[in-house]
VEXDRENRO-839296 format. One record per residue: x, y, z of N, C-alpha, C in turn. Coordinates in steps of 0.05 Angstrom, whole numbers, plus 32768, in hexadecimal, padded with zeros to 4 digits. Each point is the difference from the previous one (the first is absolute). Example, Ala and Ser with C-alpha at 12.3 -4.5 7.8 and 13.67 -1.06 7.14 Angstrom:
2
81087F8E809C7FEE80188000801280188000;7FF980157FF28010801880017FF18016800E;
***
This chain:
250
876D88EF8684800C7FF57FE77FEC7FEC7FF4;7FFC80027FE67FEF7FED7FF2800D7FE47FFF;7FF07FEB8003800C7FE57FFE80087FF97FE3;80137FEF7FFE80067FF57FE57FE77FF37FF4;7FFF7FFE7FE67FE97FF27FF47FFF7FE28006;7FE87FF680007FFD7FE380047FF97FF37FE5;800A7FE87FFB7FFB7FF27FE77FF27FE68008;7FE87FFB7FF47FF17FE9800680017FEC7FE9;800A7FE8800580027FEC7FEB7FE57FF17FFE;7FF580007FE87FE57FF57FFD7FFC7FF47FE5;7FF67FE77FFF7FF97FF47FE77FE5800B7FF7;7FFC80037FE67FE8800D7FF57FE77FF28009;80017FE680037FE77FF180077FF88004801D;8012800980117FFB8003801C7FF6801C8007;7FE980077FF47FF5801B80047FF88006801D;7FF57FEC800D7FF78004801C801880068012;80167FF27FFB801880068010800A801C7FFB;7FFF80097FE7800A801B7FFA7FEE8015800D;7FE77FFC7FFF7FED8013800D80058002801E;80057FE9800C80068000801D801A800E8006;80157FFB7FF0801A800D80047FFD801E7FFD;7FF380097FEB7FFD801C7FFB7FF1800E8017;7FEB7FF3800A7FF0800B8016801180048019;80117FED8006801080028018801580167FFE;800D80037FE9801480147FFD7FF4801C7FFF;7FEA80037FF17FF3801A7FFE7FF48009801A;7FF77FEE80117FF58007801A8015800D8012;801A7FFA7FFA8016800A8010800F80167FF2;7FF5800A7FEA800C80167FF1801B7FF97FF3;80037FE67FF8801A7FF77FF67FFE7FFE7FE1;8013800E7FF280007FFF7FE380087FE47FF6;7FF47FF77FEB80067FE47FF77FFE7FFE7FE2;800D7FEC7FF580007FF97FE47FFB7FE27FFE;7FF27FF87FEB7FFC7FE37FFC80167FF67FEE;800B7FE8800780127FF27FEF7FF27FE87FF4;7FFF7FFF7FE67FF37FE97FF3800F7FE78006;7FF47FEE800F800E7FE7800680047FEE7FE8;80167FF2800080067FEE7FE97FF47FE48006;7FEF7FF87FEE7FF37FE5800280137FEC7FF5;800D7FF0801180137FEC7FF77FF57FEC7FED;7FE67FF980047FF47FED7FEE7FFD800A7FE3;8001801B7FFD7FFD800B7FE5801A80027FF1;80167FF9800E801B80017FF380057FE67FF1;800B80037FE880077FE87FF080197FF2800C;80057FE87FF780187FF1800A801980107FFA;8001800D7FE88017800F7FF9800380198012;7FEA800D800680018017801280097FF8801C;7FF67FE9800A80087FF6801A801E7FF98001;80097FF37FEB801C7FF87FFE801380188000;7FF680167FF4801180187FFE8005800D801B;7FED7FFD80138003800E801A80067FEC8017;80007FE67FFB80027FEC801580197FF07FFD;80117FFF801480197FF080007FFA7FE5800E;7FF87FED7FF07FF87FE6800B80187FF1800C;801780047FF480187FF2800A8008800A801C;8000801A80038006800B801B7FEA7FFA8014;7FE87FFF7FF67FE97FF8801180057FE5800D;80087FEC7FEF80057FE5800A801680008015;801380117FFD8017800180127FFB80108019;7FF380177FFE7FFF801380167FE48007800A;7FEC7FF27FF77FE58006800A7FF37FE8800C;7FEA8004800E7FF27FE9800D7FF27FEE7FEC;7FF3800D7FED7FEF7FF17FEE7FFE800F7FE5;7FF97FF27FEB7FFC800D7FE67FEA80158002;800480167FF27FEC801580017FE97FFA7FED;7FE7800480097FE97FFD7FEF7FFB801B7FF2;7FF280007FE97FFC80197FF17FF680178011;7FEC7FFC80127FF7801780108016800C8011;80137FF0800A8016800A8010801380127FEF;80047FF77FE7801180107FEE7FF1801A7FF9;7FE67FFE7FFB7FF180197FFB800080128018;7FFE7FF68018800180108018801B800F8002;80167FF27FFB801A800C8001800280177FEB;7FF77FFB7FE8800080147FEB7FEF80198008;7FEB7FFB800E7FEF80168009800E80128014;800F7FF38012800F80108013801780107FF2;800C7FF47FEC8014800E7FF17FF480197FF3;7FE87FFE7FF67FF380187FF47FFB80158015;7FF97FF880187FFD80138016801B800D8007;80157FF08002801B800B8005800880147FEB;7FF97FF97FE7800780127FEA7FF1801A8002;7FE77FFF80097FF080198004800D80128015;800A7FF48015800D80108015801B800A7FF6;800F7FEF7FF2801B80087FF67FFE80177FEC;7FEA80017FF17FFD80157FEB7FEF8017800A;7FF67FFF80187FEF8015800B80118017800B;7FF280158008800D8018800A80038000801F;7FF27FEE800E80027FFF801D80197FF18009;80068002801980177FF3800B7FFD7FE28005;7FE77FF77FFB7FFA7FE380037FE37FFB7FFC;7FF67FE980087FE47FFA7FFC7FF97FE88011;7FE67FFB80027FF67FE9800F7FF17FEE7FED;80047FE680037FF47FEC7FEE7FEE7FEE8010;7FE87FFD7FF67FEC7FEF800D7FF57FEB7FEC;7FFF7FE780097FF07FED7FF27FE380048007;7FEE7FFB7FEE7FE4800980047FF07FF18014;800D7FEF80107FF17FF280168009800A801B;800B801880028007800B801A7FE8800B800E;80018002801A7FEC800D8011800D80148012;7FF880197FFD800D8016800F7FF38003801B;800F800980147FF4800880198002801F8002;7FF7800B80167FFE801D8003801B800E8000;80167FF18002801A800C8002801080017FE6;7FF47FF67FEA800F7FFF7FE78008801B7FF6;7FEE801480008006801A7FF68018800D800E;7FFF7FFE801B8016800C8010801A7FF17FFA;7FFF7FE57FFE80187FF17FFB800D80087FE5;7FF080037FEB800C80067FE6800B801D7FFF;7FF38012800F800A801B8000801B8001800F;80027FF2801680198000800F80167FF27FF0;7FFA7FEB7FF280147FF17FF1800980107FE7;7FF080147FF88008800F7FE8801380178007;800580058019801480148008801C7FF67FF8;801080117FF3801B7FF67FF780107FF58017;800D7FE97FFA80107FF2801480157FF07FF2;80137FF5801080157FF07FF480037FE5800E;7FEA7FF7800D80027FE880107FF97FE77FF0;7FEF80027FEB7FF77FE97FF27FFB80067FE3;7FFF7FEA7FF07FF980017FE47FE47FF57FFA;7FF87FED80117FE67FF47FFE7FF57FFD801D;7FE6800580037FF47FFC801B7FE77FF07FFD;7FFE7FEA800F7FE97FEF7FFF7FEB800C8013;7FE77FFF7FF87FE9800A80107FF27FEA800F;80097FE77FFC7FF17FE9800C80137FE98003;7FFC7FF18016800E7FE680047FED7FED800D;80017FE77FF77FEF7FEB800C800A7FFA801D;801980068006800B7FFC801A7FF780168013;7FF07FFA80147FF5801480128016800E8011;80167FF280058016800B800F801B7FFB7FF3;8005800D7FE980187FFA7FF18019800A800F;80167FF17FFD80198009800C800B80187FF0;80058016800E800880197FF3801C80098008;800E800C7FED801A800C80057FFF801E7FFA;8010800F800F8003801D7FFB7FE6800E7FFE;7FEF7FFE80147FE6800D80008001801D8008;7FEB800F7FF77FFE801D80067FE380078000;7FF8801480107FE4800980007FF9800F7FE6;7FE87FFD7FF77FF6800F7FE87FE380088007;7FFD8017800D7FE5800880097FF67FEA8013;7FE87FF67FFC7FF67FEB8012800A7FE47FF8;80117FFE7FEC800A7FE67FF6801D7FFC8009;80097FE87FFB801C7FF9800280097FF67FE5;801880097FF8800B7FF67FE7801C7FF48005;80067FEB7FF3801A7FF3800480057FEB7FEA;80177FF4800280077FEB7FED7FF87FE5800B;7FED7FF27FF47FF97FE5800A80177FED7FFB;80067FF0801580157FEC7FFC7FFA7FEE7FE8;7FE77FF87FFE7FF77FEF7FEA7FEC80117FF0;800680077FE77FEE80107FF17FE67FF27FFA;7FE9800C80067FE67FF37FFB7FFD7FFB7FE1;7FF27FEB7FFA7FFC7FFA7FE37FE8800F7FF4;7FED800780117FE7800B7FF58004801B7FF3;7FF580047FE8800280197FF17FE5800D7FFB;7FED7FFD80127FE6800D7FFC8002801E8002;8015800A800E8004801D8002801C80068008;800E80127FF2801B800780078008801A7FF1;8014800D800B800A80197FF4801C7FFB7FF4;8006800E7FEB801B7FFE7FF48009801D7FF8;801980068006800A80197FF8800580007FE2;800380177FF4800580027FE3801A7FF17FF9;80158004801080197FF37FFB7FFD7FE28003;7FF17FF780147FFB7FE380047FF17FF47FE9;7FEC800F7FF67FF17FF67FE980117FFD7FE7;801180137FFC80137FFF7FE980117FE78001;800A7FFA801880117FE980047FF07FE67FFC;7FE87FFF80097FEF7FE87FFD7FFA7FFB7FE2;7FFA80157FF27FFA7FFD7FE380187FF67FF1;8017800B800780197FF97FF280087FE38003;7FF97FF3801680097FE580067FE97FEB7FFD;7FE880087FFA7FE97FEE80047FFF7FE97FEC;800680057FE77FFD7FEB7FEB801A7FF27FFA;7FFE7FE67FF97FE87FEF80017FFA7FF8801D;7FE77FFA80057FF77FF8801B80047FE28004;80047FF8801980037FE380067FF57FF8801A;7FF9801480117FF27FFB80197FE680118001;7FEC7FF980107FE980128003800A801B800B;7FF280157FF88009801B800780018005801E;7FED7FF5800F80008004801D80177FF0800D;80057FE87FF680177FF0800A801A800D7FFA;8002800C7FE88019800D7FF7800A80158013;7FED800F800C800880178011800C7FF7801A;7FFC7FE68008800D7FF68018801F80007FFC;80097FFD7FE7801C7FFE7FFB800C801C7FFB;7FFF801080158007801D7FFE801E80037FFA;80107FEB8006801D80027FF980047FFE7FE2;7FEC7FF67FF180027FFF7FE37FF6801A7FF4;7FEA800B800B7FF580197FF4801180188008;800E7FFE801680108017800A7FEF8015800D;7FE67FFA80067FEF8014800C7FFF7FFD801F;7FFD8016800D7FFC8001801D7FE17FFE8003;7FF77FEA800B7FE37FFB80027FF78004801D;7FEF801380047FF68006801B7FE37FF58003;7FF7800280197FE47FF880077FF580148013;7FE780087FFC7FF3801280137FEC7FF18010;80008005801A7FED7FF380137FF380158012;7FE77FFD80097FEE7FEB7FF77FF880047FE3;7FF87FEB7FF27FFA80027FE37FE780117FFB;800280127FEC7FE880107FF97FEE7FF37FEC;80067FE77FF87FEF7FF17FEE80007FE38009;7FEE7FF07FF57FFF7FE480047FF67FF37FE6;80007FE580007FF67FF27FE87FE280027FFF;7FF580087FE97FE480037FFD7FF37FE87FF3;7FEA80067FF27FF17FEB7FF280107FF37FEA;80027FE5800280117FF17FED7FF17FF77FE7;7FE5800480007FF17FF77FE8800780117FE8;80037FF27FE98007800E7FE87FF47FF27FE8;7FF880107FEC7FF57FF47FE780147FEE7FF2;80198007800380167FF27FF2800B7FE88010;7FF67FFB8018800B7FEB80118019800A800E;800D7FEE800F80188008800E80187FEE7FF8;8018800A800680187FF17FF980007FE6800F;7FF8800080197FFF7FE780107FEE7FEB7FF3;7FE980097FF67FEE7FED7FF3800D7FF47FE7;800E80117FF1800D7FF77FE880167FEC8006;80108006801580167FEE80077FF67FE58009;7FEA7FFF800F7FF57FE780097FF57FEF7FE9;7FF9800E7FEA7FF47FF27FE980157FF57FED;80198009800380167FF87FEE80137FED800E;800A7FED7FF180127FED800C801D80077FFB;80107FFB8015801D80057FFD800D7FE87FF2;801780047FF3800E7FEA7FF480117FF18014;8000800A801A800F7FF280157FEC7FEE800F;800B7FEA800B7FF07FEF80127FFC800F801A;7FED7FF780107FFB800D8019801980008012;800E7FE9800180187FFF8010801680127FF4;800280007FE5801480117FF37FFB801D8005;7FE6800880007FFA801C800580068007801D;7FFA7FEE801280068005801D801E80048004;80117FF07FF4801D800380038009801A7FF4;7FF580067FE8800780197FF37FF980188012;7FE88000800B7FF880168011801180028019;80087FEA800B801180008018801B800C7FFA;800D7FF97FE98019800B7FF87FFE801E7FFB;7FEA80077FF37FFB801D7FFA7FFF8010801A;7FF17FF680147FFD800E8019801A80018010;800F7FEB7FFF801A8000800E801380147FF4;800180027FE5801180147FF37FF7801C8007;7FE6800480007FF6801B800880078007801C;7FFC7FEE801380068006801C801D80058004;80117FF17FF3801D800480028009801B7FF6;7FF580097FE98007801A7FF67FF480168010;7FE87FFC800B7FF480148011801180058019;800A7FEB800D801080038017801A800F7FFA;800C7FF87FE98019800D7FF87FFC801E7FFB;7FEA80077FF27FFB801C7FF97FF880108018;7FEE7FF680107FF8800F8018801680028014;80127FEC8000801780028012801280177FFA;800180077FE6801080167FF77FF3801B8005;7FE5800080047FF2801980037FF98008801D;80057FED80127FFA8006801C80138016800C;
***
């Protein structure tokens, strides 16, 4: 069975990243399409206000979103839309700083086989030994539901139905796109994880800079103590809801 198509999110200025992504996918015989990344800095204040819910951000997010974070979220929405409108049963989305290992082709082909276990599958987690629920073998891999959904979105798969659901609920944005997926009880998606991971984080250098660099350069309107208390309350609410939800799914 042919694998679902892969969609690579790439800003026009980051040509070296795109060349590297294409080389990795083509070496493994994987079909791919480029998604033109949205440069948040190029959006006007009116355009940002149209897609960004600042009020809900203050209430339900860790920190105000910087323009590159909003652009990143919009880029993933475009990738979801490509999958939702495509003819395949799903697709795989990569940010252009991923690094593939020799198992990526096999992983994507196995994950493209029709199934009813998940709506989204993460291909990477920073946690080397994540706590997993309801695991099952998948060729040389293990797939299951991570107790705590990884935040990293450098590579993941989404079913066509899952992509349709994500597109329908995405706007306006108020959390970073990778953070948003942790709240699976809000998206309604069954989020799985495959181990061992067939990808890892690659070269972080970019012509456009990184979101982390931008955040460090911008000041929050909260004091350091105020931000710390806000983050603590945010984390406590998340942990409480995670326990409640996972308690219902065990």
